[in-house]
C-alpha positions as CSV (number, residue, x, y, z in Angstrom):
1,X,-14.0,13.3,-13.7
2,X,-13.5,16.5,-11.6
3,X,-10.4,15.3,-9.6
4,X,-10.0,18.7,-8.0
5,X,-13.3,18.3,-6.1
6,X,-13.9,14.6,-6.1
7,X,-14.6,14.4,-2.4
8,X,-17.6,16.6,-2.8
9,X,-19.6,13.5,-3.6
10,X,-18.9,12.0,-0.3
11,X,-21.4,12.2,2.6
12,X,-20.5,14.5,5.5
13,X,-21.8,11.8,7.7
14,X,-19.0,9.4,6.9
15,X,-16.0,9.0,9.2
16,X,-12.5,9.2,8.0
17,X,-12.1,5.5,8.7
18,X,-15.0,4.8,6.3
19,X,-13.4,6.4,3.3
20,X,-10.6,5.7,0.9
21,X,-8.2,8.3,-0.5
22,X,-5.3,8.4,-3.0
23,X,-1.9,8.8,-1.4
24,X,1.5,10.0,-2.8
25,X,4.5,8.0,-1.7
26,X,7.5,10.3,-1.0
27,X,5.3,13.1,-2.2
28,X,7.8,15.9,-2.2
29,X,10.4,14.3,-4.5
30,X,9.2,15.3,-7.9
31,X,10.9,16.0,-11.2
32,X,11.0,19.7,-11.5
33,X,11.8,21.1,-15.1
34,X,15.5,21.6,-14.3
35,X,16.0,18.1,-12.9
36,X,14.0,16.5,-15.8
37,X,16.3,18.3,-18.2
38,X,19.4,17.2,-16.3
39,X,18.2,13.6,-16.3
40,X,19.0,13.4,-20.1
41,X,22.6,13.0,-18.9
42,X,23.0,9.2,-18.5
43,X,24.9,9.5,-15.2
44,X,22.4,11.8,-13.6
45,X,19.6,9.7,-15.0
46,X,20.8,6.7,-13.1
47,X,20.8,8.7,-9.9
48,X,17.4,10.5,-10.4
49,X,15.6,7.3,-11.5
50,X,16.3,5.8,-8.1
51,X,15.3,9.0,-6.2
52,X,12.4,10.8,-7.9
53,X,9.0,9.3,-7.1
54,X,6.5,11.8,-8.5
55,X,6.1,13.7,-11.7
56,X,4.0,16.5,-10.4
57,X,4.4,19.2,-7.8
58,X,2.1,19.4,-4.7
59,X,-0.5,21.6,-6.6
60,X,-0.5,19.2,-9.5
61,X,-0.9,16.2,-7.3
62,X,-3.8,17.8,-5.5
63,X,-5.5,18.7,-8.8
64,X,-4.9,15.1,-9.9
65,X,-6.9,13.8,-6.8
66,X,-4.2,13.1,-4.2
67,X,-5.3,13.7,-0.7
68,X,-2.6,12.0,1.5
69,X,1.1,13.1,1.3
70,X,3.9,10.9,2.7
71,X,6.6,13.5,3.2
72,X,10.1,13.0,4.5
73,X,11.8,16.1,5.7
74,X,15.6,16.9,5.5
75,X,17.1,19.8,7.3
76,X,19.8,21.7,5.5
77,X,20.8,23.8,8.5
78,X,23.9,21.6,9.0
79,X,25.1,21.5,5.4
80,X,25.6,23.7,2.3
81,X,24.6,22.6,-1.1
82,X,28.2,21.7,-1.9
83,X,28.3,19.5,1.3
84,X,25.1,17.8,0.2
85,X,26.8,17.1,-3.3
86,X,29.6,15.4,-1.4
87,X,27.1,13.4,0.7
88,X,25.3,12.3,-2.5
89,X,28.6,11.3,-4.0
90,X,29.4,9.2,-0.9
91,X,26.0,7.6,-1.2
92,X,26.4,6.6,-4.9
93,X,30.0,5.6,-4.7
94,X,31.5,7.9,-7.3
95,X,31.9,11.6,-8.1
96,X,29.7,13.7,-10.2
97,X,31.6,15.3,-13.1
98,X,32.7,18.8,-12.4
99,X,30.9,20.1,-15.5
100,X,27.6,19.0,-13.8
101,X,28.2,20.0,-10.3
102,X,27.3,23.6,-10.8
103,X,24.1,22.7,-12.6
104,X,23.1,20.2,-9.8
105,X,23.7,22.8,-7.0
106,X,21.7,25.3,-9.0
107,X,18.8,22.8,-9.3
108,X,18.9,22.0,-5.6
109,X,18.5,25.7,-4.8
110,X,18.9,24.9,-1.1
111,X,19.2,27.7,1.4
112,X,20.8,27.3,4.8
113,X,18.1,26.3,7.3
114,X,15.6,25.1,4.8
115,X,13.6,21.9,5.1
116,X,13.2,19.9,2.0
117,X,11.7,16.6,1.0
118,X,13.9,13.6,0.5
119,X,14.0,10.0,-0.7
120,X,17.4,9.0,0.4
121,X,18.8,12.1,-1.3
122,X,17.5,15.8,-0.6
123,X,16.3,16.5,-4.1
124,X,12.7,17.3,-3.3
125,X,10.5,20.4,-2.7
126,X,10.7,22.8,0.2
127,X,8.3,21.7,3.0
128,X,7.0,25.3,3.4
129,X,6.0,25.4,-0.3
130,X,4.2,22.1,0.0
131,X,2.2,23.1,3.0
132,X,1.4,26.5,1.5
133,X,0.2,24.9,-1.8
134,X,-2.2,22.6,0.3
135,X,-3.4,25.6,2.3
136,X,-4.2,27.5,-1.0
137,X,-5.9,24.4,-2.4
138,X,-8.4,23.7,0.4
139,X,-9.1,27.5,0.7
140,X,-10.6,27.3,-2.8
141,X,-11.8,23.7,-2.7
142,X,-13.8,23.4,0.6
143,X,-15.1,19.9,0.0
144,X,-11.6,18.4,0.1
145,X,-9.5,17.1,3.0
146,X,-5.7,17.0,2.7
147,X,-3.4,15.0,5.1
148,X,0.4,15.4,5.4
149,X,2.3,12.7,7.3
150,X,5.9,13.6,8.0
151,X,8.4,10.9,8.8
152,X,11.9,9.7,8.2
153,X,13.4,13.0,9.5
154,X,17.0,13.4,8.4
155,X,19.8,15.8,9.7
156,X,17.7,17.4,12.4
157,X,19.7,18.6,15.4
158,X,17.9,21.0,17.7
159,X,15.7,22.4,14.9
160,X,12.5,20.7,16.0
161,X,10.7,23.9,16.9
162,X,11.8,25.7,13.8
163,X,10.3,22.9,11.7
164,X,7.0,23.1,13.7
165,X,6.9,26.8,13.1
166,X,7.5,26.4,9.3
167,X,4.4,24.1,9.2
168,X,2.2,26.4,11.2
169,X,3.4,29.6,9.4
170,X,2.4,28.3,6.0
171,X,-1.0,27.0,7.1
172,X,-3.7,29.6,8.0
173,X,-5.8,28.9,11.1
174,X,-9.0,28.6,8.9
175,X,-7.4,25.8,6.9
176,X,-5.8,24.0,9.8
177,X,-7.5,21.2,11.7
178,X,-7.3,22.0,15.4
179,X,-8.6,19.4,17.9
180,X,-7.7,18.5,21.5
181,X,-4.6,16.4,22.0
182,X,-5.5,12.7,22.1
183,X,-8.5,13.0,19.8
184,X,-8.8,10.0,17.4
185,X,-8.9,11.9,14.1
186,X,-9.7,8.7,12.2
187,X,-13.1,8.6,14.0
188,X,-14.1,12.2,13.0
189,X,-16.8,13.0,10.5
190,X,-16.1,14.4,7.2
191,X,-18.3,17.5,8.1
192,X,-15.6,18.3,10.7
193,X,-12.7,17.7,8.3
194,X,-13.6,19.1,4.9
195,X,-11.7,22.2,3.9
196,X,-8.9,21.3,6.4
197,X,-5.3,20.3,6.1
198,X,-4.3,17.7,8.8
199,X,-0.7,17.8,9.9
200,X,0.8,14.6,11.3
201,X,4.4,13.8,12.4
202,X,5.9,10.4,13.1
203,X,8.4,11.6,15.6
204,X,7.7,10.9,19.3
205,X,10.4,13.3,20.7
206,X,9.4,16.2,18.4
207,X,5.7,15.6,19.3
208,X,6.3,15.4,23.0
209,X,8.7,18.4,23.2
210,X,8.0,20.8,20.4
211,X,4.2,20.2,19.9
212,X,2.7,19.3,23.2
213,X,5.5,20.7,25.3
214,X,5.1,24.1,23.6
215,X,1.3,23.8,23.2
216,X,1.4,24.1,19.4
217,X,-2.1,23.5,18.2
218,X,-2.8,21.7,14.9
219,X,-0.1,19.0,14.7
220,X,-0.7,15.4,15.7
221,X,1.1,12.1,16.2
222,X,0.8,9.4,13.6
223,X,1.9,5.9,14.5
224,X,0.9,2.3,14.2
225,X,0.4,2.1,18.0
226,X,-2.6,3.7,19.8
227,X,-0.4,4.7,22.8
228,X,3.2,5.6,23.1
229,X,5.5,6.1,26.0
230,X,8.3,8.6,25.6
231,X,10.7,9.3,28.4
232,X,8.1,8.0,30.9
233,X,5.3,10.2,29.4
234,X,2.3,8.4,27.9
235,X,1.2,9.9,24.6
236,X,-2.2,9.0,22.9
237,X,-1.7,8.6,19.1
238,X,-4.3,10.8,17.3
239,X,-3.9,9.1,13.9
240,X,-3.3,5.3,14.2
241,X,-2.2,4.0,10.9
242,X,-1.1,0.6,9.5
243,X,1.6,1.3,6.9
244,X,4.0,-1.5,5.9
245,X,5.5,-1.8,2.4
246,X,6.7,-4.9,0.6
247,X,10.2,-3.6,-0.3
248,X,10.2,-5.7,-3.4
249,X,10.8,-4.9,-7.1
250,X,8.8,-7.9,-8.4
251,X,5.1,-7.2,-9.1
252,X,3.7,-10.6,-8.0
253,X,5.7,-10.7,-4.8
254,X,4.8,-7.1,-4.0
255,X,1.0,-7.6,-4.5
256,X,1.0,-10.9,-2.7
257,X,2.6,-9.2,0.3
258,X,0.0,-6.4,0.4
259,X,-2.9,-8.9,-0.2
260,X,-1.7,-10.9,2.9
261,X,-1.3,-7.9,5.0
262,X,-4.8,-6.7,4.2
263,X,-6.3,-10.1,4.6
264,X,-5.0,-10.3,8.2
265,X,-5.9,-6.7,9.1
266,X,-8.4,-6.4,11.9
267,X,-7.3,-3.4,13.9
268,X,-9.0,-0.1,14.7
269,X,-6.7,2.1,12.6
270,X,-6.5,3.2,9.0
271,X,-5.0,0.7,6.4
272,X,-2.6,2.1,4.0
273,X,-2.1,0.0,0.8
274,X,1.4,0.4,-0.5
275,X,0.9,0.0,-4.2
276,X,4.6,0.6,-4.9
277,X,7.6,-1.5,-6.0
278,X,11.0,-0.6,-4.6
279,X,13.7,0.5,-7.1
280,X,17.0,-1.3,-6.7
281,X,20.2,-1.0,-8.6
282,X,21.0,1.3,-11.5
283,X,18.5,2.1,-14.2
284,X,20.6,0.7,-17.0
285,X,18.9,1.0,-20.4
286,X,17.2,-0.8,-21.9
287,X,16.4,-2.6,-18.6
288,X,14.0,-1.1,-16.1
289,X,14.8,-0.6,-12.4
290,X,13.8,3.1,-11.7
291,X,10.8,4.2,-9.6
292,X,9.1,5.6,-12.6
293,X,9.6,2.3,-14.6
294,X,8.0,0.3,-11.7
295,X,5.1,2.8,-11.4
296,X,4.3,2.3,-15.1
297,X,4.2,-1.5,-14.4
298,X,2.2,-1.6,-11.3
299,X,-0.2,1.4,-11.5
300,X,-2.4,0.2,-14.5
301,X,-2.8,-3.1,-12.7
302,X,-4.8,-1.5,-9.8
303,X,-7.8,-1.6,-11.9
304,X,-6.8,-2.8,-15.4
305,X,-5.8,-6.4,-14.7
306,X,-8.2,-7.3,-11.9
307,X,-5.5,-8.6,-9.6
308,X,-6.7,-6.3,-6.8
309,X,-10.2,-5.4,-7.6
310,X,-12.1,-8.3,-6.0
311,X,-10.1,-8.4,-2.8
312,X,-8.4,-5.1,-1.9
313,X,-11.2,-2.9,-3.2
314,X,-13.8,-4.5,-0.9
315,X,-14.0,-5.2,2.8
316,X,-11.8,-8.0,4.1
317,X,-13.0,-10.9,6.3
318,X,-13.1,-8.5,9.3
319,X,-15.0,-5.9,7.5
320,X,-12.0,-3.5,7.2
321,X,-11.4,-1.5,4.1
322,X,-8.3,0.0,2.5
323,X,-8.2,3.7,3.5
324,X,-5.2,5.0,1.6
325,X,-3.9,3.8,-1.7
326,X,-0.3,5.0,-1.7
327,X,1.8,5.1,-5.0
328,X,4.2,6.9,-7.3
329,X,3.6,8.8,-10.5
330,X,-0.2,8.4,-10.3
331,X,-0.7,10.9,-13.0
332,X,0.5,8.3,-15.6
333,X,-2.6,6.1,-15.0
334,X,-5.2,8.8,-15.5
335,X,-8.2,8.5,-13.2
336,X,-7.4,5.0,-12.0
337,X,-6.4,5.7,-8.4
338,X,-9.4,8.0,-7.7
339,X,-11.7,5.4,-9.4
340,X,-10.2,2.7,-7.2
341,X,-10.9,4.7,-4.0
342,X,-14.5,5.3,-5.1
343,X,-14.8,1.5,-5.8
344,X,-13.6,0.7,-2.3
345,X,-16.4,3.0,-0.9
346,X,-19.0,1.6,-3.2
347,X,-18.2,-1.9,-1.9
348,X,-18.0,-0.8,1.7
349,X,-21.1,-2.8,2.7
350,X,-20.4,-5.8,0.4
351,X,-19.0,-8.9,1.9
352,X,-18.4,-12.3,0.4
353,X,-19.6,-15.3,2.1
354,X,-16.7,-17.2,3.8
355,X,-16.7,-21.0,4.3
356,X,-14.5,-23.7,5.7
357,X,-13.9,-26.9,3.7
358,X,-13.0,-30.1,5.7
359,X,-12.5,-33.6,4.3
360,X,-14.6,-36.4,5.7
361,X,-11.3,-37.6,7.2
362,X,-11.3,-34.3,9.2
363,X,-8.5,-32.6,7.3
364,X,-9.2,-28.9,6.5
365,X,-8.4,-27.2,3.3
366,X,-5.9,-24.7,4.4
367,X,-3.5,-22.3,2.7
368,X,0.0,-23.5,2.4
369,X,2.8,-21.4,3.7
370,X,4.6,-19.0,1.4
371,X,8.4,-19.5,1.4
372,X,9.4,-15.9,2.0
373,X,9.2,-14.4,5.5
374,X,7.2,-11.3,6.3
375,X,10.3,-9.0,6.5
376,X,11.6,-10.3,3.1
377,X,8.5,-9.3,1.1
378,X,6.5,-12.5,1.2
379,X,3.6,-13.4,3.5
380,X,4.8,-15.9,6.1
381,X,2.2,-17.1,8.5
382,X,1.0,-20.0,10.6
383,X,-1.0,-22.1,8.3
384,X,-2.9,-23.6,11.3
385,X,-4.5,-20.2,12.1
386,X,-8.2,-20.3,11.5
387,X,-7.9,-17.4,8.9
388,X,-6.0,-19.7,6.5
389,X,-8.7,-22.4,6.7
390,X,-11.2,-19.8,5.6
391,X,-12.1,-19.5,1.9
392,X,-14.4,-17.4,-0.4
393,X,-16.3,-19.8,-2.7
394,X,-16.8,-17.8,-5.9
395,X,-19.3,-19.2,-8.4
396,X,-18.2,-19.3,-12.1
397,X,-20.8,-21.5,-13.8
398,X,-22.9,-24.6,-13.1
399,X,-21.0,-26.5,-10.3
400,X,-17.7,-24.7,-11.0
401,X,-16.2,-22.4,-8.4
402,X,-12.9,-20.6,-7.5
403,X,-11.5,-20.8,-4.0
404,X,-9.8,-17.7,-2.8
405,X,-8.2,-17.7,0.6
406,X,-9.6,-15.1,3.0
407,X,-6.3,-14.5,4.7
408,X,-4.1,-14.0,1.7
409,X,-6.2,-13.1,-1.3
410,X,-4.6,-16.0,-3.3
411,X,-6.4,-18.4,-5.4
412,X,-6.1,-22.2,-5.2
413,X,-4.6,-23.3,-8.5
414,X,-4.0,-26.6,-10.0
415,X,-0.9,-25.9,-12.0
416,X,0.3,-27.2,-15.3
417,X,3.6,-26.7,-17.1
418,X,4.2,-23.2,-18.1
419,X,2.4,-21.4,-15.3
420,X,3.5,-17.8,-14.8
421,X,1.3,-16.3,-12.0
422,X,2.0,-18.6,-9.1
423,X,3.2,-17.3,-5.8
424,X,3.9,-20.4,-3.7
425,X,3.7,-24.1,-4.0
426,X,3.5,-27.1,-1.8
427,X,6.5,-29.4,-1.7
428,X,5.9,-32.4,-4.0
429,X,2.4,-32.0,-5.3
430,X,0.9,-29.8,-8.0
431,X,-1.1,-27.1,-6.2
432,X,-0.2,-23.5,-6.1
433,X,-1.5,-20.2,-4.9
434,X,-2.0,-17.6,-7.6
435,X,-2.8,-14.0,-8.3
436,X,-4.2,-14.6,-11.7
437,X,-8.0,-14.5,-11.7
438,X,-9.2,-13.8,-15.1
439,X,-9.3,-16.6,-17.9
440,X,-7.0,-19.2,-16.2
441,X,-9.0,-22.4,-16.1
442,X,-6.5,-23.8,-13.7
443,X,-8.4,-21.8,-11.0
444,X,-11.7,-23.5,-11.8
445,X,-12.8,-26.3,-9.6
446,X,-15.9,-28.5,-10.2
447,X,-17.9,-29.4,-7.1
448,X,-19.3,-32.8,-7.8
449,X,-22.2,-33.4,-5.3
450,X,-22.2,-36.7,-3.5
451,X,-25.3,-36.0,-1.3
452,X,-25.4,-34.9,2.3
453,X,-23.6,-31.6,1.5
454,X,-20.6,-33.6,0.5
455,X,-18.5,-33.0,-2.6
456,X,-15.6,-34.2,-4.7
457,X,-13.6,-31.1,-5.7
458,X,-12.0,-31.6,-9.2
459,X,-9.6,-29.6,-11.2
460,X,-11.6,-28.6,-14.3
461,X,-8.7,-28.1,-16.8
462,X,-6.8,-31.2,-15.7
463,X,-10.0,-33.3,-16.0
464,X,-10.6,-31.7,-19.5
465,X,-7.1,-32.6,-20.6
466,X,-7.4,-36.2,-19.5
467,X,-5.0,-35.9,-16.5
468,X,-6.0,-38.5,-14.0
469,X,-4.5,-36.7,-10.9
470,X,-7.3,-34.2,-10.8
471,X,-9.1,-34.7,-7.5
472,X,-8.4,-32.5,-4.3
473,X,-7.0,-34.6,-1.4
474,X,-6.0,-33.4,2.0
475,X,-4.1,-36.4,3.3
476,X,-2.1,-35.9,6.5
477,X,-2.7,-32.1,6.5
478,X,-1.2,-31.5,3.1
479,X,-2.9,-30.8,-0.2
480,X,-2.6,-33.1,-3.2
481,X,-4.1,-33.9,-6.5
482,X,-4.8,-37.6,-6.7
483,X,-6.5,-40.0,-8.9
484,X,-10.3,-40.5,-8.3
485,X,-11.0,-42.9,-5.5
486,X,-13.5,-43.3,-2.7
487,X,-11.2,-42.2,0.1
488,X,-12.6,-40.0,2.9
489,X,-9.8,-37.5,2.2
490,X,-11.3,-36.8,-1.2
491,X,-14.8,-36.1,0.2
492,X,-15.4,-32.5,1.3
493,X,-18.0,-30.9,3.5
494,X,-18.7,-27.1,3.6
495,X,-19.3,-25.4,6.9
496,X,-19.0,-22.0,8.6
497,X,-15.5,-20.7,9.4
498,X,-14.0,-21.2,12.8
499,X,-14.2,-18.2,15.2
500,X,-11.3,-16.0,14.9
């Protein structure tokens, strides 16, 4: 695969909101050779494993197919390298040995007034070098579009205009996207964007005062909102973007969080999938807790395990697609992220048929609430919302199907002892929601026809193993597996989903 020019195969008639591109989380914080060598020291390894998010510099990431760069600038105008060492020590709670301080300062190579990338600690690339690398790349790869989104500004104090000048000085006019303020860039055609670098900032005050206030063309506002009001001034957001991460270091919870967010997504903005796990604690060997460790766990599962492929890589119930797949150390999984983006676009017009299942006793089959709340990494919701009464009925064989919730991406699972892939459970029964979607027969449900479009829904594996409590029952609004009977709660009718 030619990852340097992979966007050349995309039609110029597509809009930005109709494509999917690979993104780099904390893109400027990469292991340069000096830092990689220093990380052989156990103490520095503990620090670096929590900080470094990428293994390639900007040019390397661009050549690897990355087109969206999440960058967090840190101004060094208020602190020397020695001051920053002290700040790092305060952050980590102990002192770096004197024998290593000089090496770390040399590796930082920070000049006064620089702007560098950070991930809690300013150990990243110079912003000027990153923008220049993108400028040079699109100058020689005219089919590609590169996006920088600057956020999480740290230690800025009256240097807004200097930062803006650094961006513009290192991006030539021919490579810079220039449109009128207020233009919705996500609605623009690729024919208007190819060969350009798009500069975005998530900083209302800087945008109002140092961009629009100084009429600096070529820098735009990125935000989840479409409109912003700053000091009484209304600002139109040129790049509306949905970007919410899970903040979890557990794979199942992380993915369930992102599945739920995408399942509910219906807005006219780009959707950024955070395919990242959050490092926490020290990376004590042989245990894993560093960013690179987690990337090695989650990245291959984007395509390799199928947990995302038939939900995240196709349109959701509202017809929206994933537009950016953001992650760490993508180079460790080869072509996977580019292939995943191409898969999203291949599936753009594909849509699974959604249904609603209601018992003859007028009880809907609805997703059960997950215990964790939204801000805690889970997917908390009102289970009475019509979305969670909506299911994809996926044919497996004969009268056997799997039921995947349209609002969460989780499968209905009839658990047995020893289950490992379950995300939530109801209180006293034996039904769970699951990520697992390959050979687990606990996800298989037999639809036994009763006539008049009515079914019994039976858990295949439990029936096979002779377990009597195998029939789906929705008594009193809860889900159960009960013994076969003729109750109306065990007779199901398939219909169209409720209006949303």
